[in-house]
C-alpha positions, 0 to 999 in steps of 0.5 A, spaced: 419 775 584 421 769 590 428 766 591 429 759 593 434 758 598 437 751 597 440 747 603 445 742 602 445 737 608 452 737 611 454 733 618 456 738 624 463 737 621 462 739 614 463 733 611 458 731 605 453 725 605 459 721 602 463 722 609 469 718 611 464 713 615 460 711 610 466 710 605 469 706 611 463 701 611 463 700 604 470 699 604 470 694 610 464 690 606 469 690 600 475 687 603 471 682 607 468 679 600 476 679 598 478 675 604 472 670 603 474 669 595 481 668 597 479 663 603 475 659 598 480 659 593 485 657 598 480 651 600 479 649 593 487 649 592 487 654 587 493 658 585 496 660 591 499 667 588 492 669 586 490 668 593 496 672 596 495 677 591 487 678 593 489 678 600 494 684 599 489 688 595 485 687 601 490 689 606 492 695 601 485 698 601 484 697 609 491 701 610 489 706 605 483 708 609 487 708 616 492 712 612 487 717 611 485 717 618 492 718 621 493 724 616 487 727 618 490 726 625 497 728 624 497 734 619 496 739 624 501 736 629 508 738 629 513 736 624 516 730 628 509 727 628 508 728 620 515 725 619 513 719 623 507 718 619 511 718 613 516 713 615 511 709 618 507 709 611 513 707 607 514 701 612 507 699 611 507 700 603 514 696 603 511 691 607 505 690 603 509 690 596 515 686 598 512 679 600 508 680 593 514 681 589 518 676 593 
């Protein structure tokens, strides 16, 4: 009776084939498409609320990726770094939401 060992391909840092780098690439492509759509809508004078909403969504997606990377950096740092991270993240979120609402 033979046993088969299945090996899972992982990178040296232990991430699977859907690593953060690959996700980041797909996100930047999606965000670029959102910005192109909002640019075209702005050029053709389509409702400016839709254009600003699309730009807000694109910005939020980018901030999400940056927030994940920043958390990976600060999670093992002293508490002052984590507090700074949380304060900055709250300010960024408020800075995205308030202009969309007002």
